DRENVEX-147295 format. One line per field, with one value per atom (N, C-alpha, C, O): residue number from 1; residue in one letter; atom name; y, x, z. Coordinates in pm, whole numbers, plus 50000, padded with zeros to 5 digits. Each point is the difference from the previous one (the first is absolute). Layout:
N
doro <- [NUM  ...]
lopa <- [A  ...]
margu <- [CA  ...]
Y <- [Y  ...]
X <- [X  ...]
Z <- [Z  ...]
//
This chain:
156
doro <- [1  1  1  1  2  2  2  2  3  3  3  3  4  4  4  4  5  5  5  5  6  6  6  6  7  7  7  7  8  8  8  8  9  9  9  9  10  10  10  10  11  11  11  11  12  12  12  12  13  13  13  13  14  14  14  14  15  15  15  15  16  16  16  16  17  17  17  17  18  18  18  18  19  19  19  19  20  20  20  20  21  21  21  21  22  22  22  22  23  23  23  23  24  24  24  24  25  25  25  25  26  26  26  26  27  27  27  27  28  28  28  28  29  29  29  29  30  30  30  30  31  31  31  31  32  32  32  32  33  33  33  33  34  34  34  34  35  35  35  35  36  36  36  36  37  37  37  37  38  38  38  38  39  39  39  39  40  40  40  40  41  41  41  41  42  42  42  42  43  43  43  43  44  44  44  44  45  45  45  45  46  46  46  46  47  47  47  47  48  48  48  48  49  49  49  49  50  50  50  50  51  51  51  51  52  52  52  52  53  53  53  53  54  54  54  54  55  55  55  55  56  56  56  56  57  57  57  57  58  58  58  58  59  59  59  59  60  60  60  60  61  61  61  61  62  62  62  62  63  63  63  63  64  64  64  64  65  65  65  65  66  66  66  66  67  67  67  67  68  68  68  68  69  69  69  69  70  70  70  70  71  71  71  71  72  72  72  72  73  73  73  73  74  74  74  74  75  75  75  75  76  76  76  76  77  77  77  77  78  78  78  78  79  79  79  79  80  80  80  80  81  81  81  81  82  82  82  82  83  83  83  83  84  84  84  84  85  85  85  85  86  86  86  86  87  87  87  87  88  88  88  88  89  89  89  89  90  90  90  90  91  91  91  91  92  92  92  92  93  93  93  93  94  94  94  94  95  95  95  95  96  96  96  96  97  97  97  97  98  98  98  98  99  99  99  99  100  100  100  100  101  101  101  101  102  102  102  102  103  103  103  103  104  104  104  104  105  105  105  105  106  106  106  106  107  107  107  107  108  108  108  108  109  109  109  109  110  110  110  110  111  111  111  111  112  112  112  112  113  113  113  113  114  114  114  114  115  115  115  115  116  116  116  116  117  117  117  117  118  118  118  118  119  119  119  119  120  120  120  120  121  121  121  121  122  122  122  122  123  123  123  123  124  124  124  124  125  125  125  125  126  126  126  126  127  127  127  127  128  128  128  128  129  129  129  129  130  130  130  130  131  131  131  131  132  132  132  132  133  133  133  133  134  134  134  134  135  135  135  135  136  136  136  136  137  137  137  137  138  138  138  138  139  139  139  139  140  140  140  140  141  141  141  141  142  142  142  142  143  143  143  143  144  144  144  144  145  145  145  145  146  146  146  146  147  147  147  147  148  148  148  148  149  149  149  149  150  150  150  150  151  151  151  151  152  152  152  152  153  153  153  153  154  154  154  154  155  155  155  155  156  156  156  156]
lopa <- [X  X  X  X  X  X  X  X  X  X  X  X  X  X  X  X  X  X  X  X  X  X  X  X  X  X  X  X  X  X  X  X  X  X  X  X  X  X  X  X  X  X  X  X  X  X  X  X  X  X  X  X  X  X  X  X  X  X  X  X  X  X  X  X  X  X  X  X  X  X  X  X  X  X  X  X  X  X  X  X  X  X  X  X  X  X  X  X  X  X  X  X  X  X  X  X  X  X  X  X  X  X  X  X  X  X  X  X  X  X  X  X  X  X  X  X  X  X  X  X  X  X  X  X  X  X  X  X  X  X  X  X  X  X  X  X  X  X  X  X  X  X  X  X  X  X  X  X  X  X  X  X  X  X  X  X  X  X  X  X  X  X  X  X  X  X  X  X  X  X  X  X  X  X  X  X  X  X  X  X  X  X  X  X  X  X  X  X  X  X  X  X  X  X  X  X  X  X  X  X  X  X  X  X  X  X  X  X  X  X  X  X  X  X  X  X  X  X  X  X  X  X  X  X  X  X  X  X  X  X  X  X  X  X  X  X  X  X  X  X  X  X  X  X  X  X  X  X  X  X  X  X  X  X  X  X  X  X  X  X  X  X  X  X  X  X  X  X  X  X  X  X  X  X  X  X  X  X  X  X  X  X  X  X  X  X  X  X  X  X  X  X  X  X  X  X  X  X  X  X  X  X  X  X  X  X  X  X  X  X  X  X  X  X  X  X  X  X  X  X  X  X  X  X  X  X  X  X  X  X  X  X  X  X  X  X  X  X  X  X  X  X  X  X  X  X  X  X  X  X  X  X  X  X  X  X  X  X  X  X  X  X  X  X  X  X  X  X  X  X  X  X  X  X  X  X  X  X  X  X  X  X  X  X  X  X  X  X  X  X  X  X  X  X  X  X  X  X  X  X  X  X  X  X  X  X  X  X  X  X  X  X  X  X  X  X  X  X  X  X  X  X  X  X  X  X  X  X  X  X  X  X  X  X  X  X  X  X  X  X  X  X  X  X  X  X  X  X  X  X  X  X  X  X  X  X  X  X  X  X  X  X  X  X  X  X  X  X  X  X  X  X  X  X  X  X  X  X  X  X  X  X  X  X  X  X  X  X  X  X  X  X  X  X  X  X  X  X  X  X  X  X  X  X  X  X  X  X  X  X  X  X  X  X  X  X  X  X  X  X  X  X  X  X  X  X  X  X  X  X  X  X  X  X  X  X  X  X  X  X  X  X  X  X  X  X  X  X  X  X  X  X  X  X  X  X  X  X  X  X  X  X  X  X  X  X  X  X  X  X  X  X  X  X  X  X  X  X  X  X  X  X  X  X  X  X  X  X  X  X  X  X  X  X  X  X  X  X  X  X  X  X  X  X  X  X  X  X  X  X  X  X  X  X  X  X  X  X  X  X  X  X  X  X]
margu <- [N  CA  C  O  N  CA  C  O  N  CA  C  O  N  CA  C  O  N  CA  C  O  N  CA  C  O  N  CA  C  O  N  CA  C  O  N  CA  C  O  N  CA  C  O  N  CA  C  O  N  CA  C  O  N  CA  C  O  N  CA  C  O  N  CA  C  O  N  CA  C  O  N  CA  C  O  N  CA  C  O  N  CA  C  O  N  CA  C  O  N  CA  C  O  N  CA  C  O  N  CA  C  O  N  CA  C  O  N  CA  C  O  N  CA  C  O  N  CA  C  O  N  CA  C  O  N  CA  C  O  N  CA  C  O  N  CA  C  O  N  CA  C  O  N  CA  C  O  N  CA  C  O  N  CA  C  O  N  CA  C  O  N  CA  C  O  N  CA  C  O  N  CA  C  O  N  CA  C  O  N  CA  C  O  N  CA  C  O  N  CA  C  O  N  CA  C  O  N  CA  C  O  N  CA  C  O  N  CA  C  O  N  CA  C  O  N  CA  C  O  N  CA  C  O  N  CA  C  O  N  CA  C  O  N  CA  C  O  N  CA  C  O  N  CA  C  O  N  CA  C  O  N  CA  C  O  N  CA  C  O  N  CA  C  O  N  CA  C  O  N  CA  C  O  N  CA  C  O  N  CA  C  O  N  CA  C  O  N  CA  C  O  N  CA  C  O  N  CA  C  O  N  CA  C  O  N  CA  C  O  N  CA  C  O  N  CA  C  O  N  CA  C  O  N  CA  C  O  N  CA  C  O  N  CA  C  O  N  CA  C  O  N  CA  C  O  N  CA  C  O  N  CA  C  O  N  CA  C  O  N  CA  C  O  N  CA  C  O  N  CA  C  O  N  CA  C  O  N  CA  C  O  N  CA  C  O  N  CA  C  O  N  CA  C  O  N  CA  C  O  N  CA  C  O  N  CA  C  O  N  CA  C  O  N  CA  C  O  N  CA  C  O  N  CA  C  O  N  CA  C  O  N  CA  C  O  N  CA  C  O  N  CA  C  O  N  CA  C  O  N  CA  C  O  N  CA  C  O  N  CA  C  O  N  CA  C  O  N  CA  C  O  N  CA  C  O  N  CA  C  O  N  CA  C  O  N  CA  C  O  N  CA  C  O  N  CA  C  O  N  CA  C  O  N  CA  C  O  N  CA  C  O  N  CA  C  O  N  CA  C  O  N  CA  C  O  N  CA  C  O  N  CA  C  O  N  CA  C  O  N  CA  C  O  N  CA  C  O  N  CA  C  O  N  CA  C  O  N  CA  C  O  N  CA  C  O  N  CA  C  O  N  CA  C  O  N  CA  C  O  N  CA  C  O  N  CA  C  O  N  CA  C  O  N  CA  C  O  N  CA  C  O  N  CA  C  O  N  CA  C  O  N  CA  C  O  N  CA  C  O  N  CA  C  O  N  CA  C  O  N  CA  C  O  N  CA  C  O  N  CA  C  O  N  CA  C  O  N  CA  C  O  N  CA  C  O  N  CA  C  O  N  CA  C  O  N  CA  C  O  N  CA  C  O  N  CA  C  O  N  CA  C  O  N  CA  C  O  N  CA  C  O  N  CA  C  O  N  CA  C  O]
Y <- [48215  49901  50083  50109  49742  50019  50069  50026  49982  50067  49966  50061  49760  50021  49936  49893  50211  49889  49862  49949  50038  49856  49986  49901  50236  49978  50001  49991  50020  50027  50095  49995  50130  50058  50117  50021  50054  50117  50104  50092  49922  50131  49943  49891  50216  49963  49995  50108  49839  49990  50044  50046  49916  50061  49878  49898  50146  50079  50140  50082  49894  50096  50079  50108  49905  50075  50042  49912  50179  49998  50007  50019  49964  50001  50103  50070  50009  50085  50072  50002  50036  49982  50039  49988  50040  50079  50142  50003  50058  50114  50030  50056  49889  49925  49934  49970  49915  49880  49934  50046  49786  50003  49945  49925  50104  49894  50014  49895  50196  50043  50149  50083  49899  50063  50115  49951  50151  50102  50128  50057  49957  50052  50176  50018  50133  50123  49990  50062  49881  50014  50153  50013  50051  50151  50053  50064  49891  49934  49913  50013  49883  49898  50112  50079  49878  50035  49940  50059  49793  49916  49936  49897  50182  49955  49845  49972  49958  49815  49935  49881  50218  50003  49863  49939  50051  49956  49858  49908  50068  49874  49961  49901  50169  49917  49932  49894  50192  49997  49858  49932  50034  49905  49913  50055  49834  49826  49955  49920  50110  49827  50095  49971  50123  50051  49983  49939  50141  49999  50143  50038  49983  50162  49982  49890  50196  49947  50153  50064  49970  50224  49974  49896  50176  50030  50124  50065  49950  50219  50010  49916  50228  50059  50126  50077  49907  50157  50129  50047  50076  50101  50111  50026  50033  50168  50074  49965  50189  50082  50131  50065  49983  50097  50128  50062  49958  50190  50065  50036  49960  50183  50116  50051  49987  50127  49993  49897  50225  49926  50011  50043  49875  50018  49801  49901  50108  49901  49834  50006  49875  49877  49919  50001  49927  49938  49860  49965  49987  49905  49836  49987  49902  49938  49948  50089  49753  50037  49815  49892  50126  49743  50088  50112  49810  50069  49826  49925  50012  49852  49956  50047  49834  49993  49852  49940  50023  49819  50042  50105  49847  50052  49853  50022  49857  49879  49954  49989  49932  49949  49823  49973  49959  49824  49964  49974  50022  50056  49789  49947  49999  49845  49971  49888  50253  49977  50036  49966  50149  50129  49931  49944  50101  49920  50191  49942  50137  50091  49989  49985  50041  50114  50127  50034  50046  50125  50092  50121  49784  50003  50177  50098  49856  50063  50163  50099  49877  50083  50151  50113  49813  50082  50020  50100  49791  50093  50143  50100  49846  50151  50137  50046  49999  50175  50072  50037  49968  50081  49960  50012  49924  49945  49975  50083  49856  49943  49811  49929  50029  49874  50023  50092  49844  50093  49794  49923  50102  49833  50097  50113  49775  50026  49894  49898  50151  49883  49911  49936  50072  49894  49878  49988  49933  49838  49874  49893  50182  49904  50039  50058  49934  49876  49894  49981  49909  49869  49986  50040  49892  49935  49862  49912  50069  49836  49976  49885  50195  49864  50060  50099  49856  50097  50063  50091  49884  50155  50121  50086  49918  50125  49976  49958  50053  50061  50175  50107  49833  50116  50085  49996  50136  50141  50114  50031  50015  50083  50155  50000  50130  50093  50071  50081  49902  50023  49995  50076  49771  49962  49989  49898  50189  50004  50143  50006  50149  50125  49996  50085  49766  50042  50023  50074  49808  49962  50098  49972  50200  50088  50038  50037  49952  50172  49889  50078  49798  49967  50029  50121  49852  50078  50066  50093  49929  50133  50035  49915  50229  50049  50030  49976  50043  49986  50046  50096  49831  50060  50135  50063  49976  50190  49993  49922  50234  49995  49998  50085  49789  50033  50178  50013  50018  50176  49977  50020  49948  49951  49938  50034  49884  49949  50091  50083  49931  50020  50014  49918  50268  50072  49853  49911  50124  49931  50044  50090  49835  50087  50096  50096  49813  50077  50180  50084  49960  50076  50100  50121  49790  49955  50086  50110  49841  50079  50160  50109  49846  50129  50154  50071  49973  50051  50035  50100  49767  50105  50004  50021  49961  50098  50178  50073  49943  50082  50093  50119  49809  50119  49974  49929  50185  50002  50080  50114  49887  50140  49907  50057]
X <- [45883  50046  50207  50057  49976  50124  50091  49980  50086  50214  50069  50093  49824  50127  50198  50052  49993  50127  50085  50006  50045  50121  50021  49998  50019  50068  49861  50007  49917  49854  49964  49879  50163  49897  49992  50095  49803  49914  50046  49929  50248  50061  49997  49953  50120  50069  50119  50049  50018  50124  50079  49947  50226  50072  49986  50068  49807  50122  49826  49984  49942  49842  50046  49947  50142  50020  50142  50073  49994  50122  50043  49924  50231  50021  50020  50013  50003  49972  50222  50025  50073  50119  50098  49933  50168  50088  50053  50017  49992  50039  50037  49949  50214  50142  49982  50060  49867  50008  50085  49989  50118  50049  49886  49906  50108  49932  50079  50064  49968  50133  50112  50022  50032  50077  49980  49998  49997  49979  50098  50082  49842  50145  49956  49912  50221  49927  50111  50106  49876  50135  50126  50114  49823  50034  50121  50105  49838  50113  50130  50118  49822  50094  50144  49996  50114  50094  50123  50072  49909  50074  50098  50067  49920  50140  50031  50118  49829  49986  50006  50011  49981  50011  49897  50024  49898  49834  50068  50014  50038  50036  50112  50016  50043  50173  49953  50044  49860  49990  49894  49999  49910  49853  50096  50106  49883  50032  49973  50076  49768  49981  50005  49939  50140  49978  49915  50005  49876  49890  49977  49950  50084  50055  49965  49952  50065  50051  49985  49902  50229  49985  50062  50067  49933  50112  49954  49930  50115  50091  50059  50026  49980  50099  50008  49933  50241  50049  49977  50101  49770  49983  50093  50013  50043  50060  49906  49893  50152  49909  50065  50076  49872  50148  49966  49903  50220  50068  49852  49924  50081  49936  50020  49936  50195  50059  50099  50044  49989  50100  50158  50041  50037  50080  49945  50070  49848  49954  50060  50031  49972  50010  49907  49908  50094  49889  50034  50113  49772  49966  49893  49904  50136  49934  49909  49951  49950  49927  49944  50035  49939  49896  49932  50023  49808  49941  49914  50053  49847  49969  49885  49889  50190  49899  49913  49922  50139  49943  49946  50058  49816  50066  49911  49920  50040  49982  50056  50119  49793  49931  49932  49905  50210  49943  49978  50092  49739  49933  50008  49928  50107  49997  50122  50018  50122  50073  50049  50093  49817  50065  49899  49900  50217  49964  49879  49893  50090  49944  50083  49977  50187  50084  49975  49984  50013  49965  50144  50013  50083  50165  49993  50073  49817  50004  49997  50051  49869  49863  50135  50036  49983  50102  50120  50061  50011  50100  50040  50071  49856  49877  50087  49986  50126  50008  49849  49915  50082  49864  49876  49914  50032  49872  49947  49973  50025  49951  49932  49955  50046  49932  49901  50029  49853  49944  49913  49993  49946  49886  49910  49971  49970  49786  49945  50002  49927  49837  49948  49895  50204  49898  50096  50108  49764  50010  49985  50057  49837  49938  50052  49919  50209  50069  50002  50088  49853  50028  49991  49902  50213  49950  49983  50024  49941  49948  50186  50029  50081  50093  50133  50008  50045  50133  50102  50077  49919  50024  49997  50089  49812  49900  50001  49890  50188  50023  50125  50016  50016  50059  49977  49987  49990  49949  50132  50100  49812  50103  49974  49902  50123  50053  49820  49977  49927  49906  49898  49903  50136  49821  50111  49991  50128  50052  49940  49967  50005  50014  49861  49953  49954  49833  50010  49950  50149  50002  50008  49976  50075  50039  49881  49953  49961  49825  50012  50003  50003  49882  50192  50018  50034  50056  49967  49942  50066  49928  50043  50040  49986  50038  50151  49951  50126  50095  49922  49925  50084  49974  50038  50106  49688  50083  50168  50059  49948  50087  49986  49934  50147  49924  50027  50114  49859  50039  50083  50117  49873  50080  50174  50115  49844  50201  50006  49910  50327  50095  49889  49924  50109  49984  50093  50080  49865  50050  50153  50016  50088  50158  50045  50074  49833  50035  49959  50077  49794  49902  50083  50015  50030  50112  50119  50028  50020  50168  49971  50058  49829  49951  50030  50095  49819  49957  50132  49997  50145  50091  50127  50116  49855  50053  49974  50081  49810  49915  49995  49971  50065  50006  49841  49900  50163  49847  49910  50046  49825  49946  49904  49935]
Z <- [50651  49974  50088  49997  50069  50095  49872  49882  50175  49931  50100  50054  49989  50060  50003  49967  50077  49906  50089  50112  49755  50073  50193  50073  49955  50129  50158  50123  49806  50097  50000  50020  49965  50036  49905  49924  50075  49874  49973  49961  50058  49952  49878  49968  49942  49883  49960  50032  49923  50018  49850  49899  50132  49865  49885  49997  49893  49893  49975  49909  50189  49981  50078  49975  50130  50113  49974  50046  49903  50047  50125  50095  49916  50157  50012  49899  50287  50053  50067  50121  49788  49918  50212  50103  49897  50105  49880  49878  50187  49880  49916  49903  50132  49902  50009  50103  49853  50046  49802  49886  50194  49840  49859  50027  49884  49928  49893  49988  49914  49916  50001  50087  49769  50095  49761  49887  50149  49915  49996  50071  49768  49972  49920  49916  50167  49929  49857  50013  49885  49875  50005  49955  50097  50011  50091  49993  50066  50177  49928  50034  49843  50011  49918  49905  50184  49938  49884  49920  50116  49939  50119  49996  50090  50085  50022  49978  50046  50043  50124  50031  50030  50126  50077  50104  49832  50067  49940  50081  49744  50001  50068  50071  49907  50080  50161  50044  50026  50119  50009  50102  49769  50028  50063  50033  49988  50066  49925  49946  49995  49915  49826  49897  50125  49819  49917  49893  50177  49935  49901  49894  50159  49902  49820  49971  49925  49884  49959  49963  50056  49854  49955  50001  49951  49807  50002  50077  49836  50035  49833  49914  50094  49875  50062  50069  49845  49957  49976  49949  50070  49892  50029  50120  49808  50035  49977  49951  50097  50112  49960  50073  49749  50076  50034  50043  49920  50106  49983  49910  50190  50081  49923  49908  50165  49997  49900  49950  50024  49920  49924  49893  50262  50127  50023  50022  49968  50101  49902  49881  50192  49860  49987  50082  49832  49989  50143  50035  50015  50029  50007  49924  50176  49940  50053  50070  49953  50129  49961  49950  50067  50019  50007  50046  49870  49976  50010  49918  50152  50083  49885  49978  49955  49871  50026  49926  50249  50003  50137  50028  50115  50083  50024  49909  50142  50083  50037  49970  50162  50145  49891  49926  50126  50020  50131  50076  49970  50121  49971  50085  49865  50072  50058  50048  49955  50064  50074  50074  49906  50178  50027  49955  50222  50118  50060  50015  50002  50045  50140  50120  49749  50188  50047  50117  49769  49934  50010  49980  50055  49987  49835  49986  49945  49886  50023  49945  50159  50005  50057  49968  50101  50141  49955  50039  49847  50015  49848  49995  49928  49902  50081  50113  49754  50087  49969  50082  49796  49942  50041  49913  50241  49929  49849  49912  50087  49828  50066  49911  50195  50013  50101  50077  49943  50156  49938  49905  50298  50035  49950  50039  49810  50019  50002  49930  50194  50126  49868  50001  49877  49839  50089  50057  49908  50063  49877  49979  49957  49850  49895  49927  50022  49877  49978  49915  50118  49956  49877  49938  50001  49827  49967  50082  49815  49972  49996  50035  49931  49970  50070  50073  49905  50112  49890  50028  49919  49942  49980  50001  49982  49975  50157  50035  50058  50122  50033  50059  49882  49907  49967  49878  50179  49946  49995  50064  49792  49993  50007  50075  49896  50055  49982  50089  49832  49995  50059  50007  50063  50096  50095  50068  49962  50147  50043  50119  49778  49955  50052  50077  49858  50047  50174  50084  49910  50176  50110  50118  49818  50134  50022  50108  49727  50078  50152  50096  49947  50141  50038  49988  50027  50119  50071  49945  50300  50019  50075  50080  49955  50027  50114  50111  49901  50072  50128  49982  50193  50064  50051  50006  50052  50050  50123  50073  49871  50137  50150  50060  50015  50109  50099  50044  49963  50065  50108  49967  50138  50118  49926  50030  49886  49966  49961  49989  49941  49962  49879  49950  50017  49860  49889  50027  49874  49842  50053  50082  49861  49970  49870  49979  49944  49907  50025  49954  50125  49995  50137  49991  50133  50107  49957  50047  49880  49951  49886  50009  49888  49932  50104  49965  50160  50072  50120  50072  49930  50093  49874  50035  49848  49849  50073  50056  49919  50009  50093  49986  50132  50172  50056  50002  50039  50091  49984  50012  49963  49918  49888  49913]
//
């Protein structure tokens, strides 16, 4: 029995065999909630306004006797409407805390367009598919933070 595919060859194709994707493919956006400070820079810079972020303030008690109580933002909702997103990556580029990353996942089709708004639980699940960053080129410039620390410490 022949396993000939519609294109006329005997090679199995997607979806039976997942495609070989380049290492830094842009599939979907993944979220590390712990890194998000709810600064809203990503939502302000998004040209499509497809990011929905809600938060509330919590007070943090003083750690010392003479200290004062502080407040911090706590993330309540982080959602991306992928029916609006144009995958430009601006939100990832502007995030100062590396909370957003490109995931190579591309299989997230939904039956209804309203279901393309993915909440933080689904965005967090995609974080485990994000490949590690490429190794630093030994012949390239050193990392700027490492170079600055070495300058402060001096020779030796």
